[in-house]
TIMI-901522 format. One record per residue (C-alpha): residue number from 1; residue in one letter; x, y, z. Coordinates in Angstrom, 3 decimals, always signed. Example, Ala and Ser with C-alpha at 12.3 -4.5 7.8 and 13.67 -1.06 7.14 Angstrom:
<recs>
REC  resi  resn        xx        yy        zz
REC     1     A   +12.300    -4.500    +7.800
REC     2     S   +13.670    -1.060    +7.140
</recs>
This chain:
<recs>
REC  resi  resn        xx        yy        zz
REC     1     M   +68.357    +1.714   -21.423
REC     2     F   +68.213    -1.299   -19.027
REC     3     V   +65.773    -0.911   -16.132
REC     4     L   +66.116    -2.894   -13.008
REC     5     R   +62.941    -3.565   -11.292
REC     6     E   +63.134    -3.505    -7.444
REC     7     K   +61.398    -5.687    -5.269
REC     8     R   +60.004    -4.230    -2.427
REC     9     S   +59.018    -6.610    +0.180
REC    10     N   +60.899    -6.586    +3.208
REC    11     T   +63.850    -9.254    +4.015
REC    12     L   +65.663   -10.567    +6.714
REC    13     H   +68.649    -7.722    +7.840
REC    14     F   +71.979    -9.134    +6.373
REC    15     G   +73.912   -10.384    +9.119
REC    16     T   +71.742   -11.341   +11.534
REC    17     H   +70.105   -14.485   +12.831
REC    18     S   +66.623   -13.154   +14.380
REC    19     K   +63.701   -14.028   +12.985
REC    20     K   +62.459   -10.692   +13.346
REC    21     K   +61.892    -8.918    +9.386
REC    22     Y   +63.890    -5.340    +8.648
REC    23     V   +63.855    -3.265    +6.197
REC    24     K   +66.264    -4.004    +3.214
REC    25     Q   +69.291    -2.466    +3.622
REC    26     R   +69.502    +0.699    +1.532
REC    27     V   +71.776    +2.094    -1.063
REC    28     L   +72.038    +5.128    -2.862
REC    29     I   +73.319    +5.123    -6.121
REC    30     T   +73.743    +8.339    -8.250
REC    31     T   +75.995    +7.377   -11.440
REC    32     T   +74.120    +7.357   -14.403
REC    33     S   +76.337    +5.030   -16.451
REC    34     F   +75.728    +2.521   -13.084
REC    35     F   +72.271    +1.619   -14.511
REC    36     D   +72.157    +3.232   -18.288
REC    37     T   +74.485    +0.260   -18.862
REC    38     P   +73.475    -3.607   -18.919
REC    39     G   +75.916    -5.557   -17.281
REC    40     R   +77.035    -8.035   -14.492
REC    41     H   +76.785    -5.325   -11.926
REC    42     L   +73.040    -5.298   -12.340
REC    43     Q   +72.346    -9.076   -11.863
REC    44     L   +74.812    -8.573    -9.116
REC    45     L   +72.573    -5.618    -7.689
REC    46     E   +69.362    -7.495    -8.068
REC    47     Q   +70.884   -10.616    -6.290
REC    48     S   +71.970    -8.913    -3.695
REC    49     G   +68.740    -8.594    -1.951
REC    50     L   +69.872    -4.656    -1.443
REC    51     S   +67.432    -1.631    -1.774
REC    52     F   +68.374    +0.956    -4.091
REC    53     E   +67.715    +4.530    -4.431
REC    54     P   +68.680    +5.771    -8.094
REC    55     A   +69.496    +9.689    -8.531
REC    56     R   +71.301   +11.241   -11.764
REC    57     G   +74.541   +12.828   -10.604
REC    58     P   +77.128   +14.210   -10.266
REC    59     L   +75.071   +16.223    -7.450
REC    60     H   +76.400   +19.142    -5.690
REC    61     A   +76.538   +19.405    -1.757
REC    62     K   +73.237   +21.091    -1.295
REC    63     A   +71.337   +18.867    -3.609
REC    64     L   +72.779   +15.800    -2.264
REC    65     C   +71.872   +16.941    +1.253
REC    66     A   +68.128   +17.468    +0.503
REC    67     L   +67.888   +14.068    -1.213
REC    68     I   +69.477   +12.066    +1.645
REC    69     A   +66.940   +14.271    +4.174
REC    70     E   +64.045   +13.364    +1.649
REC    71     K   +64.758    +9.602    +0.857
REC    72     G   +66.969    +8.351    +3.484
REC    73     P   +68.407    +7.362    +5.535
REC    74     F   +70.979    +4.853    +3.543
REC    75     D   +73.127    +2.054    +4.649
REC    76     A   +75.555    +2.852    +1.611
REC    77     F   +76.481    +5.294    -0.971
REC    78     I   +77.566    +4.348    -4.500
REC    79     C   +78.483    +7.950    -5.547
REC    80     G   +80.662    +8.987    -8.697
REC    81     E   +81.386   +12.442    -9.417
REC    82     D   +79.239   +14.255    -6.881
REC    83     E   +80.416   +16.663    -4.094
REC    84     V   +80.723   +14.733    -0.853
REC    85     N   +81.870   +17.121    +1.662
REC    86     E   +81.796   +17.431    +5.260
REC    87     S   +77.957   +18.556    +5.079
REC    88     V   +76.884   +15.096    +3.280
REC    89     I   +79.088   +13.232    +5.666
REC    90     A   +76.764   +14.505    +8.248
REC    91     A   +73.627   +13.870    +6.546
REC    92     L   +74.692   +10.472    +5.862
REC    93     A   +75.454    +9.234    +9.387
REC    94     P   +75.238    +7.462   +11.484
REC    95     A   +73.214    +4.948    +9.112
REC    96     T   +75.736    +5.027    +6.510
REC    97     R   +78.571    +2.038    +6.743
REC    98     V   +80.313    +2.765    +3.467
REC    99     I   +80.858    +5.244    +0.384
REC   100     S   +81.670    +3.437    -2.447
REC   101     K   +83.288    +5.738    -5.022
REC   102     Y   +82.420    +4.254    -8.577
REC   103     G   +86.002    +5.250   -10.198
REC   104     V   +89.112    +6.066    -9.020
REC   105     G   +89.952    +9.601    -7.654
REC   106     V   +88.300   +10.409    -4.220
REC   107     D   +89.071   +13.925    -4.031
REC   108     R   +85.621   +15.049    -4.510
REC   109     I   +85.383   +12.922    -1.114
REC   110     D   +85.772   +14.273    +2.449
REC   111     V   +87.604   +10.660    +3.230
REC   112     A   +88.557   +12.271    +6.606
REC   113     A   +85.214   +13.476    +7.623
REC   114     A   +83.957    +9.811    +6.448
REC   115     G   +86.488    +8.333    +8.990
REC   116     R   +85.306   +10.547   +11.846
REC   117     S   +81.747    +9.336   +11.429
REC   118     N   +82.819    +5.645   +11.129
REC   119     I   +82.227    +5.648    +7.233
REC   120     V   +84.700    +3.257    +5.169
REC   121     V   +85.580    +4.879    +1.747
REC   122     S   +86.280    +2.566    -1.189
REC   123     S   +87.188    +3.048    -5.125
REC   124     T   +87.610    +0.936    -7.734
REC   125     P   +91.136    +0.802    -9.081
REC   126     G   +92.655    -1.277   -11.968
REC   127     V   +89.317    -1.328   -14.157
REC   128     N   +89.040    +1.859   -15.941
REC   129     H   +92.376    +2.742   -17.096
REC   130     R   +92.230    +1.463   -20.766
REC   131     S   +88.827    +2.968   -21.543
REC   132     V   +90.253    +6.216   -19.828
REC   133     A   +93.716    +5.967   -22.028
REC   134     E   +91.876    +5.638   -25.078
REC   135     L   +89.576    +8.505   -24.822
REC   136     A   +92.895   +10.478   -23.818
REC   137     F   +94.558    +9.303   -27.280
REC   138     G   +91.120   +10.223   -28.950
REC   139     L   +91.256   +13.689   -27.794
REC   140     L   +95.167   +13.698   -28.890
REC   141     L   +94.066   +12.554   -32.207
REC   142     S   +91.163   +14.944   -32.314
REC   143     L   +93.595   +17.939   -31.360
REC   144     A   +96.258   +16.897   -34.509
REC   145     R   +93.623   +16.629   -37.119
REC   146     N   +90.749   +19.146   -36.216
REC   147     I   +88.407   +16.563   -36.305
REC   148     P   +85.592   +17.770   -34.247
REC   149     Q   +85.464   +21.209   -36.475
REC   150     Q   +85.700   +19.470   -39.301
REC   151     N   +82.898   +17.209   -38.502
REC   152     S   +80.693   +20.374   -37.587
REC   153     A   +81.834   +22.155   -40.382
REC   154     V   +80.260   +19.526   -43.160
REC   155     H   +77.400   +19.144   -41.170
REC   156     A   +76.727   +22.756   -41.527
REC   157     G   +77.376   +22.252   -44.903
REC   158     K   +80.761   +23.986   -45.404
REC   159     W   +83.408   +22.454   -47.301
REC   160     K   +86.110   +23.726   -45.289
REC   161     R   +89.235   +21.745   -44.397
REC   162     L   +91.893   +22.279   -41.965
REC   163     T   +95.670   +21.163   -42.266
REC   164     G   +96.539   +19.113   -39.126
REC   165     I  +100.132   +17.637   -37.870
REC   166     E  +101.219   +13.895   -38.099
REC   167     L  +101.862   +12.034   -34.726
REC   168     Y  +104.557   +10.252   -35.984
REC   169     G  +108.226   +11.793   -34.892
REC   170     K  +106.131   +13.941   -32.344
REC   171     T  +106.649   +14.054   -28.481
REC   172     L  +104.272   +13.286   -26.087
REC   173     G  +104.864   +14.201   -22.474
REC   174     I  +102.883   +12.370   -19.982
REC   175     I  +102.361   +14.114   -16.347
REC   176     G  +101.769   +11.328   -13.815
REC   177     V  +102.648    +7.563   -15.118
REC   178     G  +100.414    +5.363   -13.641
REC   179     R   +98.086    +2.843   -14.991
REC   180     V   +96.524    +5.148   -17.359
REC   181     G   +99.604    +6.763   -18.338
REC   182     R  +101.142    +3.595   -19.041
REC   183     E   +98.513    +2.735   -21.506
REC   184     V   +98.737    +6.094   -23.274
REC   185     A  +102.362    +5.790   -23.462
REC   186     L  +101.974    +2.108   -25.236
REC   187     R   +99.343    +3.616   -27.850
REC   188     A  +101.558    +6.800   -28.441
REC   189     M  +104.785    +4.770   -29.146
REC   190     A  +102.856    +2.234   -31.535
REC   191     F  +102.067    +5.506   -33.370
REC   192     G  +105.631    +6.025   -33.808
REC   193     M  +105.880    +8.839   -31.210
REC   194     N  +108.694    +9.520   -28.569
REC   195     V  +107.616    +9.729   -24.976
REC   196     I  +108.967   +11.670   -21.627
REC   197     G  +107.333   +10.520   -18.599
REC   198     F  +107.080   +12.475   -15.520
REC   199     N  +107.102   +10.933   -11.596
REC   200     S  +108.210   +12.767    -8.588
REC   201     S  +110.075    +9.031    -8.355
REC   202     W  +110.558    +5.865   -10.293
REC   203     P  +110.851    +2.948    -8.365
REC   204     R  +112.268    +0.049    -9.734
REC   205     S  +109.280    -1.684   -10.923
REC   206     Q  +108.367    +1.314   -13.070
REC   207     V  +112.129    +1.227   -14.348
REC   208     D  +112.030    -2.252   -15.115
REC   209     W  +108.888    -1.389   -17.298
REC   210     V  +110.200    +1.750   -19.096
REC   211     R  +113.142    -1.004   -20.407
REC   212     E  +111.181    -3.564   -21.396
REC   213     L  +108.623    -1.082   -23.191
REC   214     N  +111.778    +0.251   -25.054
REC   215     S  +112.737    -2.940   -25.973
REC   216     V  +109.786    -3.829   -27.692
REC   217     F  +109.785    -0.876   -30.027
REC   218     Q  +113.369    -1.103   -30.787
REC   219     N  +112.317    -3.685   -33.635
REC   220     S  +112.163    -1.359   -36.723
REC   221     S  +110.128    -4.017   -38.516
REC   222     M  +107.107    -2.896   -36.426
REC   223     G  +107.484    +0.560   -38.337
REC   224     A  +108.157    +2.796   -35.195
REC   225     G  +111.510    +1.932   -34.553
REC   226     D  +112.619    +5.317   -33.249
REC   227     S  +110.048    +5.325   -30.672
REC   228     Q  +111.527    +5.539   -27.555
REC   229     F  +110.456    +6.319   -23.551
REC   230     K  +112.400    +8.590   -21.762
REC   231     Y  +111.719    +8.997   -17.874
REC   232     V  +112.697   +12.177   -15.983
REC   233     R  +112.386   +13.467   -12.384
REC   234     G  +112.199   +16.979   -13.012
REC   235     I  +109.284   +18.612   -15.052
REC   236     E  +111.770   +21.344   -17.119
REC   237     P  +112.547   +19.036   -19.830
REC   238     L  +109.323   +17.269   -20.682
REC   239     L  +107.794   +20.725   -20.691
REC   240     Q  +110.639   +21.926   -23.256
REC   241     E  +110.372   +19.320   -25.607
REC   242     S  +106.793   +17.755   -25.710
REC   243     D  +104.794   +18.307   -28.686
REC   244     F  +101.813   +17.459   -26.819
REC   245     I  +101.558   +17.284   -22.888
REC   246     S   +98.644   +14.516   -21.087
REC   247     L   +97.915   +14.785   -17.653
REC   248     H   +97.618   +11.837   -15.422
REC   249     M   +97.998   +12.956   -12.237
REC   250     N   +95.829   +12.256    -8.937
REC   251     L   +94.514   +15.816    -7.790
REC   252     T   +95.936   +16.621    -4.210
REC   253     R   +95.996   +19.769    -2.122
REC   254     E  +100.088   +19.921    -2.997
REC   255     N   +99.607   +19.673    -7.126
REC   256     Q   +96.712   +21.925    -7.222
REC   257     G   +97.178   +24.190   -10.374
REC   258     F  +100.499   +22.093   -10.811
REC   259     L  +100.473   +23.119   -14.518
REC   260     D  +100.326   +27.030   -13.794
REC   261     R  +101.661   +30.314   -15.860
REC   262     S  +105.177   +29.689   -15.116
REC   263     K  +105.272   +26.190   -16.436
REC   264     I  +102.933   +26.710   -19.129
REC   265     S  +105.305   +29.411   -20.330
REC   266     L  +108.463   +26.915   -20.608
REC   267     C  +106.177   +24.496   -22.862
REC   268     R  +106.890   +24.458   -26.963
REC   269     P  +104.490   +27.567   -28.631
REC   270     G  +101.535   +26.093   -29.810
REC   271     V  +101.554   +22.941   -27.256
REC   272     L   +98.517   +20.640   -27.564
REC   273     I   +97.436   +19.786   -23.822
REC   274     I   +95.000   +16.826   -22.762
REC   275     N   +93.582   +16.606   -19.609
REC   276     V   +91.462   +13.313   -18.630
REC   277     S   +92.558   +13.400   -14.984
REC   278     R   +90.936   +16.754   -12.728
REC   279     A   +90.482   +19.814   -13.910
REC   280     G   +92.345   +21.426   -10.774
REC   281     L   +95.672   +19.954   -11.827
REC   282     V   +95.697   +23.135   -14.522
REC   283     D   +95.963   +26.944   -13.391
REC   284     A   +92.181   +27.858   -15.014
REC   285     R   +93.131   +31.207   -15.863
REC   286     A   +96.773   +30.968   -17.194
REC   287     L   +95.276   +28.237   -19.460
REC   288     V   +92.922   +30.385   -21.096
REC   289     D   +95.240   +33.121   -21.630
REC   290     G   +97.574   +30.846   -23.507
REC   291     L   +95.209   +29.559   -25.364
REC   292     G   +94.141   +33.050   -26.301
REC   293     S   +97.605   +34.298   -27.119
REC   294     G   +97.919   +30.825   -29.276
REC   295     H  +101.123   +30.100   -27.142
REC   296     V   +98.799   +27.248   -26.122
REC   297     G   +97.572   +25.852   -29.693
REC   298     G   +94.469   +23.595   -28.200
REC   299     Y   +93.512   +21.872   -25.069
REC   300     A   +90.889   +18.873   -25.043
REC   301     A   +89.383   +17.791   -21.619
REC   302     D   +87.348   +15.318   -20.282
REC   303     V   +87.030   +16.990   -16.927
REC   304     L   +85.593   +20.594   -15.826
REC   305     A   +86.201   +22.545   -12.538
REC   306     Q   +82.315   +21.995   -11.978
REC   307     E   +80.324   +19.123   -13.069
REC   308     A   +78.001   +19.744   -14.817
REC   309     V   +79.270   +22.082   -16.946
REC   310     A   +78.647   +25.966   -15.210
REC   311     D   +77.223   +28.527   -17.328
REC   312     D   +80.559   +30.696   -16.607
REC   313     E   +82.842   +27.805   -17.509
REC   314     P   +85.388   +30.135   -19.373
REC   315     L   +86.913   +27.362   -21.882
REC   316     R   +82.898   +27.039   -23.317
REC   317     G   +83.099   +28.371   -26.739
REC   318     M   +86.939   +28.917   -27.546
REC   319     R   +87.652   +27.288   -30.921
REC   320     N   +90.807   +25.619   -29.751
REC   321     V   +89.039   +23.843   -27.042
REC   322     I   +87.494   +20.052   -27.387
REC   323     L   +85.687   +19.462   -24.173
REC   324     T   +83.705   +15.898   -23.083
REC   325     P   +81.261   +15.132   -20.078
REC   326     H   +83.795   +13.092   -18.107
REC   327     V   +83.345    +9.981   -20.240
REC   328     G   +86.734    +8.618   -19.740
REC   329     S   +85.076    +5.298   -18.069
REC   330     R   +82.303    +5.138   -19.702
REC   331     T   +82.508    +2.203   -22.048
REC   332     V   +80.079    -0.763   -21.893
REC   333     E   +83.433    -3.082   -20.570
REC   334     S   +84.700    -0.755   -17.803
REC   335     V   +81.082    +0.435   -16.283
REC   336     E   +80.525    -3.352   -16.066
REC   337     R   +84.150    -3.653   -14.018
REC   338     Q   +83.524    -0.971   -12.294
REC   339     G   +80.049    -1.153   -11.155
REC   340     T   +80.345    -4.765    -9.999
REC   341     L   +83.585    -3.629    -7.884
REC   342     A   +81.976    -0.975    -6.677
REC   343     L   +78.998    -3.051    -5.447
REC   344     E   +81.361    -5.763    -3.911
REC   345     N   +83.224    -3.191    -2.024
REC   346     V   +79.303    -2.426    -0.600
REC   347     L   +79.321    -5.876    +0.402
REC   348     R   +82.621    -6.229    +1.844
REC   349     V   +81.209    -4.027    +4.405
REC   350     L   +77.592    -4.433    +4.433
REC   351     N   +77.429    -8.490    +4.066
REC   352     P   +80.409   -10.129    +3.454
REC   353     K   +79.223   -13.386    +3.784
REC   354     S   +76.884   -13.169    +0.862
REC   355     L   +79.946   -12.062    -1.170
REC   356     A   +82.069   -15.231    -0.257
REC   357     E   +78.632   -17.105    -0.981
REC   358     S   +78.676   -16.023    -4.463
REC   359     G   +82.427   -16.943    -5.089
REC   360     E   +84.147   -13.689    -4.604
REC   361     S   +86.774   -12.895    -2.187
REC   362     I   +86.133   -10.416    +0.703
REC   363     A   +89.241    -9.254    +1.023
REC   364     W   +90.159    -5.752    -0.321
REC   365     P   +91.780    -5.294    -3.994
REC   366     A   +94.809    -3.562    -3.842
REC   367     G   +94.578    +0.490    -3.285
REC   368     A   +90.353    +0.035    -3.157
REC   369     L   +90.098    +0.719    +0.715
REC   370     C   +90.696    +4.539    +0.819
REC   371     N   +90.222    +4.476    +5.036
REC   372     L   +89.283    +2.352    +7.603
REC   373     P   +87.481    +3.335   +10.818
REC   374     R   +88.508    +1.706   +13.931
REC   375     G   +85.162    +0.998   +14.251
REC   376     R   +84.532    -0.864   +11.337
REC   377     A   +87.768    -3.051   +11.314
REC   378     S   +85.692    -6.112   +12.902
REC   379     R   +82.559    -5.619   +10.329
REC   380     T   +85.150    -5.680    +7.606
</recs>
């Protein structure tokens, strides 16, 4: 583990020209991989002059409020999959100026409450999609070939061999063809799979991407000449034709429980489902029933309804379920990119001048700014 030593001396407050000394601006950082993984993000933190308070998340709201009361106040908060609800926002305010999500999804942050408390919320789009896609495909392979079960059996001294299935010629349905979904499609087609992609809308840029992807795989000399990507606007064809289904939608109030009992019933018997997005996209009771009956042949997920895992998590112990502890973006390369952007987003609010002096742009990357309270507009 990389150890970053914090200097405790006071420093001039960022953004002031007064000679009076103030306590360093302080940032709470609860994402574990930020400190566990060496890289440029740690160098930037050390150079930033910020004082930091590390904590090992993800933390529930009650624990976060207690931490803020004991260790706060904080000028900024870099969070992972912590529960940042209205009570946490109230505990952070009025000192906190920015909540920087170390990741993409902000569904566990009450963005509206943050706005009402004049707190900027940001995220880190475009930095972890390849890492997440690679894990999704690893889970797909694990389901197809029963890799975890056979590994455990051999370690237990048992020579138990299970028969799997080939990927070549099978169909993968991708629900949500964004950055991660496109990367998964590319890998699937390289394995000779056909892909059906579902989005609620298909803008021209997406249609052009599909056309370009299909043209690449028309070359039969690549060994995957029959692979094809088909896009649909209705979910039923994807459910009915897919041997595998991979979920890549952002979780919203509107799509909570999107893969419900009625949709699962439309799937092919024995369908294998991968979820590296959000647990809330799937109706948990319907999924457990489908796994129990065999209609759902297997489920592999990097996300759970409660993280860390709850004692009463119904998927624990099921023989046809593979679970990982939300590590989709936890690669050396992704952590460095994600941590750097999360910290840069903090500096865009607290000290844009220092960011500019280091050669970085103070402009917000596309999609990174989740809100902009009116009271912060002039400062950012």
